[in-house]
C-alpha positions as CSV (number, residue, x, y, z in Angstrom):
1,M,87.0,112.2,117.0
2,E,88.7,110.7,113.9
3,I,89.0,113.1,111.0
4,S,87.6,111.7,107.7
5,P,90.0,111.8,104.7
6,F,87.0,113.4,102.8
7,Y,85.2,116.8,103.1
8,E,82.2,118.1,101.3
9,K,82.5,121.2,99.1
10,D,79.8,123.1,97.2
11,I,80.4,123.6,93.5
12,D,78.6,125.8,91.1
13,C,77.7,124.1,87.8
14,M,79.4,125.9,84.9
15,H,76.4,125.0,82.7
16,C,73.1,125.3,84.7
17,K,74.6,127.6,87.4
18,K,73.0,125.6,90.2
19,S,75.0,124.6,93.3
20,F,75.7,120.9,94.2
21,P,77.8,119.2,96.9
22,T,80.9,117.0,96.0
23,L,83.5,115.2,98.0
24,K,87.1,116.2,98.0
25,V,90.1,114.5,99.6
26,R,92.1,116.3,102.3
27,S,95.6,116.8,101.0
28,K,97.3,115.4,104.1
29,F,95.6,112.0,103.4
30,I,96.9,111.9,99.8
31,K,100.0,109.6,99.9
32,I,101.5,108.4,96.7
33,A,103.5,105.2,97.1
34,Q,104.9,105.3,93.6
35,T,104.3,106.8,90.1
36,E,104.1,104.7,86.9
37,S,106.1,105.7,83.8
38,D,102.9,107.4,82.3
39,F,102.4,109.3,85.6
40,Q,99.7,107.1,87.0
41,P,99.8,107.7,90.8
42,I,99.7,104.5,93.0
43,Y,98.2,105.6,96.3
44,A,99.5,104.1,99.6
45,D,95.9,103.7,100.8
46,E,93.6,102.2,98.2
47,N,90.6,103.6,100.0
48,V,91.8,107.2,99.5
49,N,92.2,107.6,95.8
50,A,92.2,111.3,94.9
51,L,91.8,110.3,91.2
52,Y,88.2,109.3,91.9
53,Y,87.2,112.9,92.9
54,N,88.7,115.0,90.1
55,V,85.4,115.2,88.2
56,F,82.5,117.3,89.4
57,V,79.2,115.8,88.3
58,C,76.2,118.2,88.5
59,Q,73.3,116.3,90.1
60,H,70.8,118.7,88.5
61,C,71.8,118.7,84.8
62,G,74.5,116.1,84.4
63,F,77.1,118.5,83.2
64,S,80.5,117.0,84.3
65,F,83.7,118.9,84.4
66,T,87.1,119.4,86.2
67,E,88.9,122.4,87.5
68,D,90.8,122.6,84.1
69,F,87.7,123.3,82.0
70,S,87.6,126.8,80.5
71,K,84.7,129.1,81.6
72,Y,84.0,129.9,78.0
73,F,81.1,128.3,76.1
74,A,81.1,128.9,72.3
75,P,77.8,129.9,70.7
76,G,75.5,126.9,70.3
77,V,77.4,124.7,72.8
78,K,74.9,125.2,75.7
79,E,72.1,124.0,73.4
80,D,74.1,121.0,72.3
81,L,74.8,120.1,75.9
82,D,71.1,120.5,76.8
83,E,70.2,118.1,74.0
84,Q,72.9,115.5,74.3
85,V,73.5,115.5,78.1
86,C,70.9,117.3,80.1
87,A,67.8,115.9,78.3
88,K,69.0,112.3,79.0
89,W,70.1,113.0,82.6
90,I,68.2,111.3,85.4
91,P,69.1,113.5,88.4
92,H,71.3,111.7,90.9
93,S,74.2,112.6,93.0
94,F,77.9,111.7,93.0
95,K,78.4,113.4,96.4
96,N,79.2,110.2,98.4
97,E,82.4,108.2,98.5
98,R,83.1,106.9,95.0
99,N,84.3,103.5,94.0
100,I,86.3,102.8,90.8
101,F,83.1,102.3,88.7
102,D,81.6,105.7,89.9
103,A,84.9,107.3,88.9
104,I,84.9,105.7,85.4
105,Q,81.3,106.9,84.9
106,A,82.3,110.4,86.1
107,Y,85.3,110.6,83.7
108,K,83.3,109.3,80.8
109,L,80.6,112.0,81.4
110,A,83.4,114.6,81.6
111,F,84.9,113.4,78.4
112,L,81.5,113.6,76.6
113,C,80.9,117.1,78.0
114,A,84.5,118.2,77.1
115,T,84.0,116.9,73.5
116,I,80.7,118.7,73.1
117,K,82.1,121.9,74.7
118,K,85.1,121.7,72.4
119,E,87.6,121.8,75.2
120,K,91.3,121.8,74.3
121,Y,92.9,118.4,73.3
122,V,95.2,118.7,76.3
123,I,92.1,118.5,78.5
124,T,90.4,115.5,76.6
125,S,93.7,113.6,76.5
126,G,94.1,114.0,80.3
127,L,90.6,112.6,80.9
128,S,91.3,109.7,78.5
129,L,94.6,108.9,80.2
130,R,92.9,108.8,83.6
131,L,90.3,106.4,82.2
132,A,93.1,104.2,81.0
133,W,94.6,104.2,84.5
134,L,91.3,103.2,86.1
135,Y,90.9,100.3,83.7
136,R,94.5,99.3,84.3
137,S,93.6,99.1,88.0
138,L,90.8,96.7,87.0
139,K,93.2,94.7,84.9
140,N,91.0,95.4,81.9
141,S,93.7,95.7,79.2
142,G,91.3,96.0,76.3
143,Q,89.7,99.1,77.7
144,E,93.0,100.4,79.0
145,K,94.5,100.2,75.5
146,R,91.4,101.8,74.0
147,F,91.8,104.9,76.3
148,L,95.6,105.0,76.0
149,K,95.2,105.3,72.2
150,L,92.6,108.0,72.6
151,A,94.8,109.9,75.0
152,R,97.9,109.5,72.7
153,D,96.0,110.6,69.6
154,H,94.6,113.7,71.5
155,Y,98.1,114.5,72.9
156,M,99.3,114.4,69.2
157,E,96.6,116.9,68.3
158,S,97.5,119.0,71.3
159,F,101.2,119.0,70.3
160,S,100.5,120.0,66.7
161,T,98.0,122.7,67.6
162,E,100.1,123.8,70.7
163,D,96.8,124.1,72.6
164,Y,98.7,123.2,75.8
165,A,100.5,126.5,75.7
166,S,98.5,128.3,78.4
167,T,98.2,125.3,80.7
168,Q,100.5,123.7,83.2
169,M,101.6,121.2,80.6
170,S,104.9,121.9,78.8
171,S,105.8,120.8,75.3
172,V,108.4,118.4,76.7
173,R,105.8,116.7,78.9
174,V,103.4,116.4,76.0
175,M,106.2,114.9,73.9
176,Y,107.1,112.5,76.7
177,L,103.5,111.3,77.1
178,I,103.1,110.8,73.3
179,A,106.3,108.7,73.4
180,E,105.4,106.6,76.5
181,L,101.8,106.0,75.5
182,S,103.0,105.0,72.0
183,R,105.5,102.6,73.6
184,R,102.7,101.0,75.7
185,L,100.6,100.7,72.5
186,E,103.6,99.0,70.7
187,D,103.8,101.9,68.2
188,Y,107.6,101.8,68.4
189,E,108.2,104.1,65.5
190,N,106.3,107.0,67.1
191,A,107.7,106.2,70.5
192,T,111.3,106.3,69.2
193,R,110.7,109.6,67.4
194,F,109.2,111.4,70.4
195,F,111.6,110.0,73.0
196,S,114.5,111.3,70.9
197,R,112.8,114.7,70.8
198,V,112.5,114.8,74.6
199,I,116.2,113.7,75.0
200,E,117.2,116.4,72.4
201,S,115.4,119.0,74.5
202,Q,118.1,118.8,77.2
203,R,120.4,120.9,74.9
204,T,118.0,123.9,75.3
205,G,117.6,123.2,79.1
206,G,114.7,120.8,78.8
207,E,113.2,119.4,82.0
208,G,115.9,117.2,83.6
209,Q,113.6,114.6,85.2
210,L,111.6,114.0,82.0
211,V,114.8,113.7,80.0
212,E,116.1,111.0,82.4
213,M,112.7,109.2,82.3
214,A,112.8,109.4,78.5
215,K,116.3,107.8,78.4
216,E,115.2,105.0,80.7
217,Q,112.1,104.3,78.6
218,W,114.1,104.6,75.4
219,E,116.5,101.9,76.7
220,L,113.5,99.7,77.6
221,L,112.1,100.2,74.1
222,R,115.4,99.3,72.5
223,E,115.5,96.0,74.5
224,T,111.9,95.2,73.5
225,R,112.7,95.8,69.8
226,E,115.8,93.6,69.9
227,Q,113.9,90.8,71.7
228,S,111.2,90.9,69.1
229,K,113.8,90.6,66.3
230,S,115.6,87.6,67.8
């Protein structure tokens, strides 16, 4: 019997507390062929895209979240969610295999819920960045740019408030992403400023791989700017 790349897992909704099934990808089936300069993973098998399954969508109330959401709900937030999400939700399940359009819908729901719940900027920027990647896969550059800008702006907020501090994200990684997303948005001034900060971080033992990536992208940026002048 052939093993499916997917398995079903029961998740408890953080909002309505009811349980619902969702699909996860078995780790041995996740094979990344390459990674883009803004960390978008390109999977070896297009049919097994782990990105599609990061968001849990509660079939009962519509609350959508990832493993990175905090368990804390500020006073009044549950009422806001009931009004803005649950009251409009037509119960349906995301428990089957997802295509790219299901994934986009799931991430947009999660972004809405994260915004209402006042999740950290480092969380909302990650959701926006993944939406940009999904639109990039569809070759929809208008929507890709829209979500890249949203991600970049939220990473800027995350950097200035340091709300990434208790997460797996480091300040160097946040700076690198601000720089690289700015470069892709042709905001060369911001890109230059933040790439140079990443490169400077090597003096205090910054993350070697990110420093090298920053040097490469900085070089690319310099060439682009010189070409646009000539």
